[in-house]
C-alpha positions in Angstrom: -15.9 -10.4 -3.9 -15.0 -9.5 0.3 -12.6 -7.0 -1.9 -14.5 -3.9 -2.5 -12.1 -0.2 -3.4 -13.3 2.6 -2.8 -12.7 6.4 -3.4 -14.3 8.8 -1.0 -13.7 11.5 -3.8 -16.9 11.5 -6.7 -15.3 11.8 -9.5 -12.1 9.7 -8.9 -14.0 6.4 -8.3 -16.7 7.3 -11.4 -12.8 7.6 -13.6 -12.0 4.5 -12.1 -14.9 3.0 -13.7 -14.3 4.0 -16.8 -10.9 3.5 -16.6 -10.7 0.4 -15.4 -13.6 -2.2 -16.5 -12.5 -5.2 -15.9 -9.2 -7.1 -14.9 -7.5 -10.7 -14.9 -4.5 -10.9 -13.7 -1.6 -11.8 -15.5 2.2 -11.8 -15.9 4.7 -12.6 -18.2 1.7 -15.0 -19.9 0.5 -14.4 -23.6 1.8 -16.2 -26.9 4.7 -15.4 -29.0 8.4 -13.9 -28.5 10.3 -14.5 -25.0 8.9 -13.2 -22.1 9.4 -9.4 -21.4 10.1 -7.8 -18.0 7.7 -5.9 -15.4 9.0 -2.5 -16.4 8.8 -2.8 -20.2 4.8 -4.6 -19.5 3.8 -2.0 -17.1 0.3 -1.0 -17.7 0.4 2.0 -15.9 3.2 4.7 -14.6 3.9 4.9 -11.2 7.5 6.3 -10.7 7.6 9.7 -9.0 6.4 11.3 -6.0 3.2 11.8 -4.5 1.5 13.8 -1.9 -0.9 12.3 0.8 -4.4 13.8 0.3 -5.7 13.5 3.4 -10.1 12.4 3.0 -11.0 10.2 4.9 -9.9 9.0 9.1 -8.4 12.7 9.7 -8.0 11.9 13.7 -6.2 8.8 13.3 -4.0 9.9 10.7 -3.1 13.6 11.8 -2.4 12.8 15.2 -1.8 9.9 17.3 -5.2 8.8 18.9 -5.7 7.7 22.2 -4.9 4.5 23.3 -8.6 3.0 23.1 -9.9 4.9 20.2 -10.0 2.4 17.2 -14.2 2.1 16.8 -13.4 1.4 12.8 -11.4 -1.1 13.3 -12.9 -4.9 13.4 -10.1 -6.0 16.2 -11.5 -9.7 17.6 -10.9 -9.7 21.8 -7.5 -10.2 21.8 -6.7 -7.6 19.5 -8.6 -5.5 21.9 -7.0 -6.6 25.1 -3.5 -5.7 22.8 -4.2 -2.1 22.1 -6.1 -1.3 25.0 -2.5 -2.0 26.6 -0.8 0.2 24.1 1.7 2.5 26.2 3.7 4.4 24.1 6.7 5.0 26.9 7.4 1.5 27.2 7.6 0.8 23.1 9.6 3.8 22.8 11.9 2.4 25.5 12.1 -0.4 23.5 12.9 1.1 20.3 9.7 0.4 18.7 8.5 3.6 17.7 8.2 2.2 14.2 5.9 -0.7 14.7 2.8 1.7 13.0 5.1 2.2 9.7 4.8 -1.4 8.8 3.7 -2.7 5.7 0.2 -2.5 7.6 0.4 0.6 8.6 2.8 3.3 5.7 0.9 4.1 3.3 -1.5 5.6 6.0 0.7 8.2 7.1 0.4 11.7 5.9 3.9 12.6 4.6 4.7 12.0 0.8 5.7 8.5 -1.6 8.9 8.2 -3.9 8.4 5.9 -6.9 11.1 4.1 -8.5 12.3 1.2 -10.0 14.7 -0.3 -8.4 16.0 -2.6 -11.3 13.6 -3.9 -13.9 11.2 -6.5 -12.6 11.3 -4.3 -8.5 9.4 -1.3 -7.4 11.1 0.5 -5.1 8.2 2.9 -2.7 10.0 4.6 -0.5 8.1 6.8 2.5 9.6 9.9 3.7 7.4 9.7 7.2 9.0 7.6 8.8 11.9 7.2 6.4 10.5 3.9 5.3 11.5 1.8 1.9 9.4 -1.1 0.2 10.0 -3.2 -2.0 8.0 -4.6 -4.6 9.3 -7.5 -6.0 7.5 -9.5 -9.4 10.5 -11.8 -9.4 11.3 -14.4 -6.2 10.9 -12.7 -3.2 14.5 -12.8 -1.0 13.9 -14.7 2.3 15.9 -11.9 3.6 12.5 -10.0 3.6 10.9 -11.9 5.8 10.2 -11.1 9.1 11.1 -7.5 8.3 8.5 -4.6 8.8 7.6 -4.2 5.2 7.8 -7.8 5.2 7.4 -10.5 1.9 6.1 -8.4 -1.0 5.0 -10.2 -4.2 3.3 -7.5 -7.6 2.3 -8.0 -10.4 0.5 -6.7 -12.7 -3.5 -6.5 -13.7 -4.3 -5.6 -17.4 -7.0 -4.1 -18.6 -7.0 -6.7 -21.6 -6.2 -9.8 -19.5 -2.8 -10.6 -20.8 0.4 -8.2 -21.1 1.5 -6.4 -23.5 3.5 -8.4 -26.3 7.0 -7.4 -28.5 5.5 -3.8 -30.5 2.5 -3.7 -28.4 1.8 -1.2 -25.8 -0.4 -1.4 -22.4 -3.6 -0.1 -22.4 -4.5 0.2 -18.8 -4.4 -2.0 -15.6 -3.2 -1.5 -12.3 -0.8 -2.6 -9.5 -1.7 -5.4 -7.1 0.5 -6.3 -4.2 0.0 -8.7 -1.7 2.1 -9.2 1.7 3.2 -12.1 4.0 5.1 -12.9 6.7 5.8 -9.4 7.7 6.9 -8.4 11.3 3.7 -7.8 14.0 2.7 -4.4 13.7 -0.2 -1.8 14.0 -2.8 -0.7 11.8 -2.6 2.7 13.6 0.3 4.4 15.9 -2.0 3.6 18.7 -1.3 0.2 19.3 -3.9 -1.4 17.3 -2.1 -4.3 16.1 -1.6 -7.6 13.7 0.2 -10.4 13.5 2.9 -12.1 11.7 0.4 -14.3 9.8 -1.6 -11.9 8.2 -2.3 -11.1 4.9 -2.1 -7.4 3.5 -3.8 -7.2 0.1 -3.1 -3.8 -1.8 -4.3 -2.7 -5.2 -2.7 1.0 -6.8 -4.8 2.3 -9.5 -3.6 5.5 -11.3 -6.3 8.1 -12.0 -5.1 11.0 -15.4 -7.7 13.8 -15.2 -8.7 16.2 -17.9 -6.6 18.5 -16.6 -3.5 16.6 -16.4 -3.3 16.1 -12.9 -2.6 12.3 -11.7 -4.4 10.8 -8.3 -2.9 7.5 -7.3 -5.9 5.2 -5.2 -4.3 3.1 -2.6 -7.0 0.1 -2.3 -5.6 -2.3 1.4 -7.1 -5.1 2.4 -6.0 -6.3 5.6 -6.7 -10.0 6.9 -5.5 -11.4 10.0 -7.7 -13.9 12.3 -5.9 -13.2 14.9 -6.5 -9.8 15.4 -9.3 -9.1 13.1 -12.7 -9.8 13.2 -13.3 -10.0 9.7 -11.1 -8.8 6.6 -10.4 -4.7 7.5 -10.7 -2.5 4.1 -9.3 0.9 3.6 -8.3 3.2 1.0 -5.1 6.6 0.6 -4.9 8.2 -1.7 -1.9 10.6 -3.7 -1.5 12.9 -5.3 1.4 13.0 -7.8 4.1 16.0 -7.6 6.5 17.3 -10.9 8.8 16.8 -8.1 10.7 16.6 -5.1 9.2 19.9 -3.1 8.3 19.0 0.1 10.1 15.7 0.1 11.0 15.8 3.8 12.6 12.5 5.3 11.6 11.7 9.3 11.7 9.7 11.5 9.1 7.5 13.0 7.5 9.0 15.8 4.9 7.1 18.0 3.3 10.8 19.3 
């Protein structure tokens, strides 16, 4: 299995192993009664405000790396050529300040997320850093989202019990799976490391609840792009839930 979820925080990883012993992707399956919508059958509650925890890749997330500083990204020869030629002044002049904030990079930014339900089948994820909005569709993805910075994001719940709860039942754990395609070409890092329009970005959202009530969100991202990546590239990003909107501070995109 290529997609291996990792968590630098050992305690979080241990809880995940106990809390999510097996996952079978399921959405709207199961016998008896009419299908229930994605909001009703949600096995975890991701809504609320989440602050990023910088537990890995500090120097690539807290500041803009120098051109050519991407030792952990498995770029192809063509990807390396593009990254080495990166010029922030040219991007700024062309109005491309938001390229690092696309579907392949926005989760790595250092600010906060605000997650809400836009409707019964669409989860909305707002990022204050770069002022980006992502829509995760459990139903059909509107064609208008193809070619945008955040791309076409198709979501499904993965239920620990193998199927969504039926009427009168309660879900007993699971996670969120999101597959993003047809996104605008953009950057994996602020310093111009590219991914193409053909990239497939798969995200898993795991919720961990500690005994003291603190909740963590772990987002594991797999990026597959044969044009600019020599092999699939995976990384994990961690967030802690906040009680309210304290610190929420929408800011414009910036390359440096």
